[in-house]
C-alpha positions, -999 to +999 in steps of 0.1 A: +690-452+110+662-473+097+634-449+106+653-421+086+651-440+053+626-432+026+613-468+028+606-465+065+589-431+060+569-444+032+558-473+053+550-449+082+530-427+058+510-458+047+503-468+082+495-433+092+470-427+064+455-462+072+453-452+109+435-419+100+411-437+079+404-463+106+402-438+134+378-416+114+356-445+103+358-460+139+349-427+155+319-423+132+308-458+138+312-454+175+290-423+175+264-440+154+266-471+176+262-450+208+232-433+193+216-466+183+224-482+217+210-451+235+179-451+215+173-488+219+181-486+257+157-457+261+129-477+244+137-507+267+138-488+299+108-466+289+089-499+284+102-512+317+092-480+336+057-480+319+051-516+328+061-510+365+039-479+365+010-500+351+014-527+378+013-500+404-018-484+389-036-519+387-028-524+424-041-490+435-071-492+412-082-522+432-081-500+463-099-471+446-126-495+435-132-508+470-136-472+482-159-462+453-182-493+459-183-486+497-192-450+492-221-459+470-234-485+494-230-463+526-250-435+509-283-456+514-271-480+542-256-458+568-269-480+597-251-510+582-217-492+579-199-514+605-208-546+588-200-533+553-165-520+562-157-553+580-167-574+552-148-553+527-117-554+549-119-592+552-122-595+514-091-574+506-060-585+525-039-556+511-060-531+530-049-521+565-082-503+576-114-488+563-133-459+578-169-448+572-169-412+586-202-395+585-211-359+592-222-360+628-261-360+633-256-340+665-223-325+674-234-324+710-243-360+713-219-381+691-225-417+685-200-444+677-216-453+645-210-418+632-174-428+623-169-466+625-134-480+615-123-515+608-086-523+615-064-552+605-037-561+630-003-573+620-014-609+628-044-605+605-071-602+631-098-576+622-113-553+650-139-527+649-137-494+666-148-457+662-130-426+655-154-407+677-133-415+708-099-403+692-081-372+705-086-353+672-121-345+661-124-365+629-149-341+612-123-312+615-093-333+605-076-324+571-083-359+557-120-357+563-123-322+549-104-332+518-125-363+515-158-344+514-146-328+482-134-361+466-167-372+449-146-392+424-120-403+448-085-390+456-053-400+475-045-385+508-009-375+518+011-404+533+014-406+571+033-426+596+014-452+618+032-456+651+009-486+660+019-505+630+053-488+625+045-484+588+039-456+564+003-456+553-017-438+526-054-435+523-078-433+493-110-413+502-144-410+484-172-387+494-204-405+504-234-392+485-267-384+504-303-386+494-312-349+503-278-334+505-248-339+481-224-353+507-230-370+541-195-384+548-163-399+537-152-435+529-115-439+535-095-470+525-060-471+539-031-493+527+006-496+536+031-484+510+053-514+519+038-532+489+049-502+468+085-506+481+084-543+474+071-536+439+103-516+432+125-544+443+107-569+419+118-549+388+141-568+364+167-541+358+205-538+352+229-535+381+233-500+397+199-489+383+172-480+408+136-470+409+114-446+430+079-432+433+073-395+438+041-380+451+024-348+438+045-326+462+078-340+451+084-363+481+095-398+477+068-423+485+091-453+479+127-455+469+151-485+466+174-464+489+152-465+519+168-435+535+153-413+508+117-423+517+096-393+529+123-369+518+120-343+490+135-349+456+165-328+445+159-296+427+175-310+396+153-341+396+121-321+401+131-296+375+137-326+350+103-340+359+087-307+353+104-301+320+109-335+306+074-340+290+077-378+293+110-380+276+141-395+292+163-368+309+200-368+314+214-355+348+249-348+358+265-342+392+272-306+381+234-299+379+230-305+416+214-339+417+224-363+445+243-385+420+281-392+416+280-398+378+259-389+347+225-409+347+194-411+326+160-408+343+128-423+329+096-408+343+061-424+339+030-409+356+008-433+375-027-427+361-055-419+386-029-404+411-005-375+413+023-400+416+052-404+392+073-436+387+109-430+381+138-453+368+174-442+371+201-458+349+238-449+351+251-438+317+282-459+319+259-490+323+242-482+291+275-479+271+294-507+289+290-531+259+298-504+234+330-494+251+341-531+255+334-538+218+353-507+208+384-516+228+384-550+212+380-536+178+408-510+186+431-538+196+425-558+164+429-526+144+463-519+161+475-555+151+464-549+116+482-516+113+514-533+126+511-560+100+505-534+072+536-515+085+559-546+083+547-555+047+550-518+035+585-514+049+597-547+034+584-539-001+595-502+001+631-511+011+634-537-017+621-512-044+643-483-031+675-500-025+692-484-055+683-451-041+705-458-011+735-463-035+727-429-051+724-412-018+758-426-007+774-413-039+757-379-034+776-377-002+808-382-021+798-354-044+791-331-014+827-337-002+840-329-036+849-365-045+838-370-081+859-399-090+836-429-084+816-454-104+778-461-102+762-495-107+747-502-140+709-505-138+689-522-164+655-511-175+640-476-181+622-470-149+626-438-127+655-451-107+675-463-138+670-429-155+680-412-122+711-433-120+722-424-156+714-387-151+734-386-118+764-400-136+762-374-164+758-347-137+790-361-120+811-355-151+797-322-159+799-310-123+837-311-124+837-288-154+813-264-136+831-264-104+863-251-121+843-223-138+826-214-105+860-212-088+870-186-114+838-167-111+841-167-073+876-152-075+863-125-100+834-116-078+856-114-047+879-090-065+849-069-076+835-069-041+867-057-028+869-029-053+833-020-046+840-017-009+870+005-016+848+027-039+822+028-011+848+041+015+861+066-010+825+078-017+818+082+021+851+100+026+838+127+002+809+134+026+814+156+057+808+144+092+771+136+099+768+160+129+776+197+128+771+226+153+779+262+145+806+279+166+781+302+180+757+274+189+727+289+170+727+262+143+728+225+144+725+199+116+726+161+112+728+142+079+731+106+069+734+087+036+722+051+030+731+037-004+708+009-017+739-010-029+776-007-021+778+027-039+750+050-048+742+084-064+725+103-035+746+129-017+746+155+010+771+182+017+776+213+038+804+238+041+811+273+053+809+302+028+830+328+046+826+335+083+789+337+087+772+316+058+767+279+058+759+261+024+738+228+027+730+205-002+710+173-008+710+157-042+701+126-062+719+114-094+697+100-121+714+066-123+725+039-098+757+020-090+793+030-100+783+055-128+760+074-103+787+073-076+813+089-099+788+116-111+779+122-075+816+126-066+821+150-095+790+170-083+804+174-046+838+183-059+825+210-083+800+223-057+828+230-032+847+247-059+820+270-074+804+278-041+835+297-029+827+325-055+789+328-046+767+336-017+733+328-032+720+292-039+708+305-072+743+314-084+757+282-070+732+260-089+736+281-121+774+278-121+774+241-111+748+234-138+770+249-165+800+229-153+780+196-153+767+202-188+801+202-202+812+169-218+781+153-205+777+129-234+759+103-212+732+128-204+734+121-167+719+147-144+714+153-108+685+168-088+698+192-061+683+212-033+707+240-022+704+262+008+725+291+023+718+301+059+733+331+077+746+317+110+739+350+128+703+357+118+688+323+107+678+336+073+677+306+050+678+309+012+667+278-008+669+269-045+659+237-062+671+220-093+643+196-098+645+181-063+619+172-036+604+200-016+619+203+020+598+199+051+595+227+077+587+218+113+579+251+131+554+265+156+537+231+162+530+225+125+547+206+097+545+217+060+562+213+028+582+244+018+570+255-016+603+261-035+599+269-071+622+245-089+644+248-120+655+218-143+679+192-130+716+200-132+735+187-163+707+191-189+703+228-198+733+251-194+711+282-196+687+272-169+679+295-139+669+287-104+645+310-083+652+314-046+629+310-015+639+329+016+628+318+051+638+332+085+640+304+112+630+309+147+639+291+179+633+253+175+625+254+138+637+224+118+641+220+081+643+185+067+660+180+032+657+145+017+659+124-016+632+105-033+644+073-017+621+084+012+590+096-005+591+069-032+597+040-007+569+012-014+555-017+005+546-051-009+514-037-023+535-012-044+521+018-026+545+047-022+553+062+013+545+096-001+548+132+011+519+130+036+534+101+055+567+120+056+548+150+071+531+128+097+565+112+106+581+146+111+551+159+131+556+130+157+589+144+167+588+166+197+594+203+189+629+214+199+644+180+195+679+175+181+681+172+143+693+135+148+658+127+162+641+139+130+665+117+108+661+087+131+623+090+131+619+092+093+644+063+089+625+042+114+590+049+100+602+042+063+618+008+075+585+000+092+565+008+061+585-013+038+584-041+064+621-045+067+628-053+030+660-042+014+658-005+002+648+001-034+667+034-038+694+054-021+683+075+009+699+109+019+686+130+048+697+163+062+680+180+092+688+216+101+677+231+135+679+268+145+687+273+183+684+311+189+652+327+203+639+361+191+618+384+211+596+395+182+589+359+171+580+369+135+590+345+107+600+363+074+590+343+043+599+356+009+607+345-027+633+360-049+634+353-086+662+356-110 
């Protein structure tokens, strides 16, 4: 069991600690490296996108310059328009056609020189024609109307030329007049194939691609040609609107037409409403980082394995003597104390432990014999305590009682905090129609309290046969307990006598807790004036409180083990909690329900810990209904 030894666990601890340090450091380094790589990459791709946008701008600036120069010349040389546009077209091979469209002099008598156009065929030949003969009236066409308002020049929307089978785009400038502001439009048209070619010439990483968007969000050019003339996705256009020139990260979850996270770099093309965009997959940016991290992680794993081997070899060598001690400890566990330990030189921790273990072995034999004697004595004492407990419980009546006429029912329980205790409950008949009930608490605990409790119950049964009032019972019982009470032990006792035909209950208290009355939907403490505890003052007297019980009324008698139960914060359960507990019992329930409810709530309050004091409970319920429903409550004093 190599991995169960201290040496192996020590080595594993060293390796685990080293691994935590390496992983933490490596994780922080990876995050920092990723941020640096992302920042560096963003600068590089931003520069690449800016350069591409600048090249596109330089290209279209040339087209704009041709249109601006032509517009200035045509303002004063309208009659030379055909020659001017032919010469301009011949001098600029990138231009497809040039139009000099003037406002007609006479709409009823159009002339071809009102809108001359020079066109370049695919083979390079230049031809002159006029837009006057076209099916659409040029002066009402959208491009002409927009051009009249472009005194500084503007780009027209792209359109498809079916003759050239190309997508073209025109740059229009208003032709100024002498007497009126505008007399026509100079329009220079180019093919956007050069724009598509410019995207392919970019030096970028694999899987990256570029595009150009117009002002309406449509693709003018795209390395994926199927996207040309289509509208950009909502996520892309939103990123363009909110990006403010900074790179934007898009994910498939945001609705873009992408299959993985990407970074998009936008650069506006000055002088146009176009935007150049460059899309770079995120995985492409971090490919080098991941590769380097995996290599470093592999080297780190090999290093940790080497550290583990060195640590386990050193630890096993240093801790070999502990293995001998562990083997001898197993002998001790089996009770085998006759063995020898190796002699270790030096005064280090292991040598001192070896000597201490040998001393312990010799002393343990002596202690074991003493422990065996103590165990026998404790077993005998436990047996005697169990016998005493059985005798004590035998002194108590049955927990459940129902009167012969069915009008009275009671339930009682006793829970000693230890094997025997000083709490008590008792009930017995006084004649044919009176029942005496008692609940008491002896001042001490353990065997002395149990003996005093037994004496109290025995005397109570004897003296009660000569009395009918709880006042007389307590007075006589007090005088008897005061005799020969050199230890000054005492007992608090609540005594009640109930007439089993009428429900009239007389109560007297010798320093005991006030009982609880649950009647008519309310729960209250019964205010019983108390006398001193029994066994202290032989001349004491005990006032009587008289109640008349109605149908369903229940009286609960208890000891201070209930009200003084405390939780881990040393807060007592208290009388109010007891009242709340009794109030939760449905009126008319059996007396056992009251006892069970209080015991359950007290156990919950102390959170299941062992009881601090004995607990005695007695619940008495009256079952007969009276038509008048009037409860008689009186106090009788001696």
